[in-house]
C-alpha positions in Angstrom: 13.1 -39.8 -62.1 10.0 -38.9 -60.2 10.4 -37.7 -56.7 9.8 -40.3 -54.0 10.7 -38.5 -50.8 11.7 -40.7 -47.9 10.2 -40.8 -44.4 12.3 -39.7 -41.4 13.9 -43.1 -40.7 14.3 -44.4 -44.3 11.7 -47.1 -43.8 10.1 -47.0 -47.2 8.6 -44.0 -49.1 6.0 -41.5 -48.6 3.0 -41.2 -51.0 3.0 -38.4 -53.5 1.6 -35.1 -52.5 -2.2 -35.0 -52.4 -4.2 -32.2 -54.1 -4.4 -30.3 -50.8 -1.2 -30.7 -48.7 -1.5 -32.3 -45.3 0.9 -31.4 -42.6 4.4 -32.6 -43.0 5.7 -35.7 -41.1 7.5 -35.0 -37.9 10.5 -36.9 -36.5 10.1 -38.1 -33.0 12.2 -35.5 -31.4 10.8 -32.5 -33.2 8.4 -30.0 -31.7 5.6 -28.6 -33.7 7.4 -25.4 -34.4 10.7 -27.1 -35.0 9.1 -29.3 -37.6 7.4 -26.4 -39.3 10.7 -24.5 -39.4 12.4 -27.5 -40.9 9.9 -27.6 -43.7 10.8 -24.2 -45.0 11.9 -21.4 -42.8 12.6 -18.1 -44.5 13.7 -15.0 -42.7 12.2 -11.7 -43.3 15.6 -10.8 -44.8 17.1 -13.2 -47.2 20.3 -15.0 -46.0 22.0 -14.1 -49.3 22.4 -11.0 -51.4 21.7 -12.8 -54.7 18.1 -11.8 -55.0 18.7 -8.8 -57.3 20.1 -11.2 -59.9 16.9 -13.4 -60.0 14.1 -13.3 -62.5 10.7 -11.9 -61.6 9.3 -15.5 -61.5 12.1 -16.6 -59.2 11.6 -13.6 -57.0 7.9 -14.4 -56.7 8.8 -17.9 -55.5 11.1 -16.5 -52.8 8.3 -14.1 -51.8 6.0 -17.0 -51.4 8.5 -18.8 -49.2 9.0 -15.8 -47.0 5.2 -15.4 -46.7 5.0 -19.1 -45.8 7.5 -18.6 -43.1 5.6 -15.7 -41.6 2.4 -17.8 -41.5 4.3 -20.8 -40.1 5.7 -18.6 -37.3 2.3 -17.1 -36.5 0.6 -20.5 -36.6 3.2 -22.2 -34.4 2.9 -19.4 -31.8 -0.8 -19.8 -31.8 -0.4 -23.6 -31.2 2.0 -23.0 -28.4 -0.3 -20.6 -26.8 -3.2 -23.1 -27.0 -1.3 -26.0 -25.7 1.0 -24.3 -23.2 3.9 -26.4 -24.4 6.3 -26.6 -27.4 6.1 -30.4 -27.3 3.0 -31.3 -29.3 4.3 -33.4 -32.1 1.5 -35.9 -31.9 -1.2 -33.3 -32.7 -2.1 -31.8 -36.1 0.3 -29.2 -37.3 -2.3 -27.2 -39.1 -5.0 -25.5 -37.1 -8.4 -24.3 -38.3 -7.4 -20.7 -38.3 -7.4 -18.6 -41.5 -3.6 -18.4 -41.3 -3.4 -22.1 -41.4 -5.7 -22.3 -44.4 -3.3 -20.0 -46.3 -0.4 -22.0 -44.9 -1.8 -25.2 -46.5 -1.8 -23.6 -49.9 1.7 -22.4 -49.4 2.9 -25.8 -48.3 1.4 -27.2 -51.5 3.3 -24.6 -53.5 6.5 -25.6 -51.7 5.9 -29.3 -52.4 5.3 -28.5 -56.1 8.4 -26.3 -56.3 10.7 -28.8 -54.7 9.2 -31.6 -56.7 10.0 -29.6 -59.9 13.5 -28.9 -58.6 14.2 -32.7 -58.1 12.7 -33.7 -61.4 14.6 -31.0 -63.3 17.7 -31.3 -61.2 20.4 -30.9 -63.9 18.7 -27.8 -65.3 18.4 -26.2 -61.8 22.1 -26.9 -61.0 23.3 -25.4 -64.3 20.9 -22.6 -65.0 19.3 -21.6 -61.7 22.1 -22.1 -59.3 21.7 -18.8 -57.4 18.0 -19.5 -56.8 18.7 -23.1 -55.7 21.4 -21.9 -53.3 19.0 -19.4 -51.8 16.2 -22.0 -51.4 18.7 -24.4 -49.7 19.8 -21.7 -47.3 16.1 -21.2 -46.4 15.9 -24.9 -45.6 15.1 -28.0 -47.6 11.6 -29.3 -46.8 11.8 -32.3 -44.5 10.2 -34.8 -47.0 12.7 -33.9 -49.7 15.9 -34.0 -47.8 16.7 -37.6 -48.6 16.6 -37.2 -52.3 18.0 -33.7 -52.4 21.0 -34.6 -50.2 21.8 -37.5 -52.5 21.5 -35.2 -55.6 23.7 -32.5 -54.0 26.6 -34.9 -53.4 26.0 -37.0 -56.5 25.3 -40.2 -54.5 22.3 -41.4 -56.4 24.1 -44.0 -58.6 27.3 -45.1 -56.9 28.9 -48.5 -57.7 29.8 -48.9 -54.0 26.1 -49.4 -53.2 26.3 -52.8 -54.8 29.1 -53.8 -52.5 27.1 -52.9 -49.3 25.4 -56.2 -48.6 28.7 -58.1 -49.1 30.5 -55.7 -46.8 28.1 -56.5 -44.0 29.0 -60.2 -44.2 32.7 -59.4 -43.5 34.3 -58.7 -40.2 35.9 -55.4 -39.3 38.7 -54.8 -36.8 36.7 -51.7 -35.7 33.6 -53.6 -34.7 34.2 -53.4 -30.9 34.9 -49.6 -31.0 31.8 -49.0 -33.1 29.6 -51.1 -30.8 31.0 -49.2 -27.8 30.0 -45.8 -29.3 26.6 -46.7 -30.8 24.7 -46.1 -27.6 26.3 -42.6 -27.3 24.9 -41.5 -30.6 21.7 -39.6 -30.3 20.9 -41.4 -27.0 17.6 -39.5 -26.5 16.3 -40.0 -30.0 13.5 -42.6 -30.3 15.0 -44.2 -33.4 18.3 -44.9 -31.6 17.1 -45.8 -28.1 17.7 -49.3 -26.9 20.5 -51.7 -27.6 18.3 -53.7 -30.0 16.7 -50.7 -31.7 16.6 -50.6 -35.5 18.5 -47.3 -35.4 21.5 -48.7 -33.6 21.6 -51.8 -35.9 21.6 -49.8 -39.1 24.0 -47.3 -37.7 26.4 -50.1 -36.8 26.0 -51.6 -40.3 26.9 -48.3 -42.1 29.9 -47.6 -39.8 31.2 -51.1 -40.2 30.8 -51.1 -44.0 32.7 -47.8 -44.2 35.5 -49.0 -42.0 36.0 -51.8 -44.5 36.1 -49.7 -47.7 38.4 -47.1 -46.1 40.8 -49.0 -43.9 43.2 -46.0 -43.4 40.4 -44.1 -41.6 38.5 -47.1 -40.3 36.3 -45.7 -37.7 36.5 -42.4 -36.0 34.4 -41.3 -33.1 32.1 -38.4 -34.1 31.4 -39.6 -37.6 28.5 -41.7 -36.3 26.5 -38.5 -35.6 26.7 -37.6 -39.3 25.7 -41.1 -40.3 22.9 -41.1 -37.7 21.4 -37.9 -39.3 21.5 -39.5 -42.7 19.7 -42.6 -41.4 16.9 -40.4 -40.0 16.3 -39.4 -43.6 17.0 -42.4 -45.8 17.6 -46.2 -45.9 21.0 -47.5 -44.8 22.3 -48.3 -48.4 21.6 -44.7 -49.5 23.0 -43.3 -46.2 26.2 -45.4 -46.8 26.6 -44.0 -50.3 26.1 -40.4 -49.1 28.6 -40.9 -46.3 31.2 -42.3 -48.7 30.7 -39.2 -50.9 30.9 -36.8 -48.0 34.2 -38.4 -46.9 35.6 -38.3 -50.4 34.5 -34.9 -51.6 33.8 -32.7 -48.6 37.1 -32.8 -46.7 35.6 -35.1 -44.0 38.0 -37.9 -44.8 41.0 -35.7 -44.1 39.3 -34.6 -40.8 38.9 -38.1 -39.7 42.3 -39.5 -40.6 44.3 -40.8 -37.6 46.6 -37.7 -37.7 43.6 -35.3 -37.9 45.8 -32.9 -39.8 42.8 -31.3 -41.5 41.3 -30.5 -38.1 44.5 -28.7 -37.2 44.2 -26.6 -40.4 40.5 -25.8 -39.7 41.4 -24.7 -36.1 44.3 -22.6 -37.5 42.0 -20.9 -40.0 39.3 -20.3 -37.5 41.8 -18.8 -35.0 42.9 -16.3 -37.7 39.2 -15.3 -38.3 38.7 -14.9 -34.5 41.9 -12.8 -34.1 40.9 -10.6 -37.1 37.2 -10.1 -36.5 36.9 -10.4 -32.7 40.3 -9.3 -31.3 38.9 -8.5 -27.8 37.4 -12.0 -27.4 40.5 -13.6 -28.8 42.6 -11.8 -26.1 40.2 -12.9 -23.4 40.3 -16.5 -24.6 44.1 -16.4 -24.5 44.2 -14.8 -21.1 42.1 -17.7 -19.8 44.0 -20.4 -21.7 40.7 -21.2 -23.4 41.9 -23.0 -26.5 40.0 -22.9 -29.8 40.2 -26.7 -30.0 38.3 -26.9 -26.7 35.1 -25.6 -28.2 35.5 -25.7 -32.0 36.8 -29.2 -32.6 33.3 -30.8 -32.3 31.9 -28.1 -34.6 34.1 -29.3 -37.5 34.0 -33.1 -36.6 30.2 -33.3 -36.2 29.1 -30.3 -38.2 27.2 -28.9 -35.1 25.2 -32.1 -34.7 26.4 -32.4 -31.1 26.0 -28.7 -30.5 22.5 -27.8 -31.6 19.1 -29.6 -31.4 18.4 -31.5 -34.6 16.1 -29.0 -36.3 18.8 -26.3 -36.1 21.7 -28.6 -36.9 19.9 -30.0 -39.9 19.4 -26.5 -41.3 23.2 -26.1 -41.1 23.7 -29.5 -42.7 21.5 -28.5 -45.6 23.9 -25.7 -46.4 26.9 -27.9 -45.8 25.7 -30.3 -48.5 25.7 -27.5 -51.0 28.5 -25.2 -49.8 30.9 -27.4 -47.8 32.8 -26.6 -44.7 32.6 -22.9 -45.2 29.3 -22.9 -43.4 31.0 -24.3 -40.3 33.4 -21.3 -40.2 30.5 -18.9 -40.7 28.2 -20.4 -38.1 31.0 -20.7 -35.6 32.0 -17.1 -36.0 28.3 -16.0 -35.8 28.0 -17.8 -32.5 31.0 -16.0 -31.1 29.8 -12.6 -32.4 26.4 -13.2 -30.9 27.8 -14.1 -27.5 31.0 -12.0 -27.3 29.6 -9.6 -24.6 28.7 -12.4 -22.3 31.9 -14.5 -22.9 34.4 -11.7 -22.1 32.8 -11.6 -18.6 33.5 -15.2 -17.8 36.5 -17.2 -16.6 37.5 -20.5 -18.2 35.1 -22.7 -16.3 32.3 -20.2 -16.9 32.9 -20.2 -20.6 33.0 -24.0 -20.7 29.6 -24.1 -19.1 28.3 -21.4 -21.3 29.3 -23.3 -24.5 27.6 -26.4 -23.2 24.4 -25.1 -21.7 23.5 -21.7 -23.2 24.8 -21.5 -26.8 23.1 -24.8 -28.0 19.6 -23.5 -27.4 19.8 -19.9 -28.4 18.2 -20.5 -31.9 15.7 -23.2 -31.1 12.8 -21.0 -32.0 14.4 -19.3 -35.0 17.1 -21.1 -36.9 16.9 -18.4 -39.6 18.4 -15.8 -37.2 21.5 -18.0 -37.0 21.7 -18.5 -40.7 21.2 -14.8 -41.4 24.0 -13.9 -39.0 26.3 -16.6 -40.4 26.1 -15.1 -43.9 27.0 -11.7 -42.5 30.3 -13.1 -41.3 33.3 -12.0 -43.4 34.7 -15.0 -45.2 37.5 -14.6 -47.8 38.2 -17.9 -49.7 41.5 -16.5 -51.1 42.7 -15.7 -47.6 41.7 -19.1 -46.4 43.7 -20.7 -49.2 46.7 -18.5 -48.2 46.3 -19.7 -44.6 46.2 -23.3 -45.8 49.6 -22.8 -47.6 50.9 -21.0 -44.5 49.8 -23.8 -42.2 51.3 -26.4 -44.6 54.6 -24.5 -44.5 54.5 -24.4 -40.7 53.8 -28.1 -40.5 56.5 -28.9 -43.0 59.0 -26.9 -40.9 57.9 -28.6 -37.8 58.3 -32.0 -39.6 61.8 -31.0 -40.7 62.6 -29.9 -37.1 61.2 -33.2 -35.8 63.3 -35.1 -38.4 66.4 -33.1 -37.3 65.6 -33.7 -33.6 65.2 -37.4 -34.4 68.5 -37.4 -36.3 70.3 -35.7 -33.4 68.8 -38.0 -30.9 69.9 -41.0 -33.0 73.4 -39.6 -33.2 73.4 -38.9 -29.5 72.3 -42.5 -28.8 75.0 -43.8 -31.1 77.6 -41.6 -29.4 76.5 -42.8 -26.0 76.8 -46.4 -27.2 80.3 -45.6 -28.6 81.3 -44.0 -25.3 80.1 -47.0 -23.3 82.0 -49.3 -25.7 85.2 -47.2 -25.3 84.8 -47.1 -21.5 84.5 -50.9 -21.4 87.5 -51.2 -23.7 89.4 -48.8 -21.5 88.5 -50.7 -18.4 89.5 -54.0 -20.1 92.8 -52.4 -21.1 93.4 -51.1 -17.6 92.7 -54.5 -16.2 95.2 -56.0 -18.8 97.8 -53.4 -17.9 97.4 -54.2 -14.2 97.8 -57.9 -14.9 101.0 -57.2 -17.0 102.4 -54.9 -14.4 101.8 -57.6 -11.7 103.6 -60.2 -13.8 106.5 -57.8 -14.3 106.7 -57.0 -10.6 106.7 -60.7 -9.7 109.4 -61.4 -12.3 111.6 -58.6 -11.0 111.0 -59.6 -7.4 111.9 -63.2 -8.2 115.2 -62.3 -9.9 
């Protein structure tokens, strides 16, 4: 199929790229620099170590992307200097400087490259996987995210899409909960502002439809942020299909089940990484009773969408779509490594404030710094698998103990009931003996 990239809110399609690329579209909450970064940010050092295995042509492509990032950074700094503010999304993103002239050509190269990737998707997935991974880590261009995300999770041709309109006609037991939480999802984003906004309506539709196709999970608070991000990129039918695929194939369904057992596993694995890689910080957290779940639960449940501003969180989401939950562990550990010196100086309340106010905005101007640090984190899939088995054994043991405790409590209750019955029988027998004794005494007295 030919690439037809979607606009930020899924309200139709954008025209094909012109001969000379214009500046990319910007979502309402993006600054000039943030939008430019989301188009294709490439750090001076690649986030991966796969470059040595690439062909000369592929290395040339990466070099172009890195040069583009340098020009993007220089151009955005120039714009901020001229305007005195990072908020300038309404103005042109390409200035008249020579750097911007070069930037326009590089943007055109990027458009052509990603257009080729989309139209030759099967070949890229099979034969150029390392290069594709590296390009995704550098950031999927904004206009291509809709189609690339669908391709990455194989959601382009799902039978469930044909059920969507019928699902909307049905009623769900979760509707009141969904309505209650809709206004809390991206409350500052223009697309979702206002009770009657299009964003809130389509978000409600997708969440309701999913609660009907997966009644065990139904609706879980937090999942709406993931759906909301999808709706910023594509129409609601496509967003629904992608969300279904994410729930089925990316461990999200297990995270959102009522028991949230998978979240417990993720926290257990993350705590092991913390203890192994940052022992000093781990001891400090424990001394302050600062539990891992207090700061990391939202990382796993919303994939950092409630932690970082959208331009940064979307870069993490790009990688999640290709590499799964591993990126959440990597980014989480990178954040703790980056902030360890400050955190060990704070008490519990201070750390809570630090996580809420400082950490979210540390990488606003350079998401690549976070991505680069994340891929320097030690992550051992075999060890994580071993921890999964270990956690399962612990939970099984706890379940067995709970079953045993329940059995003992049942036996204890039955014994109590038996004792009460015996006491009543004993009291009744005593009363009967007294009555008999009284009759004997009367008989003896009368004779």
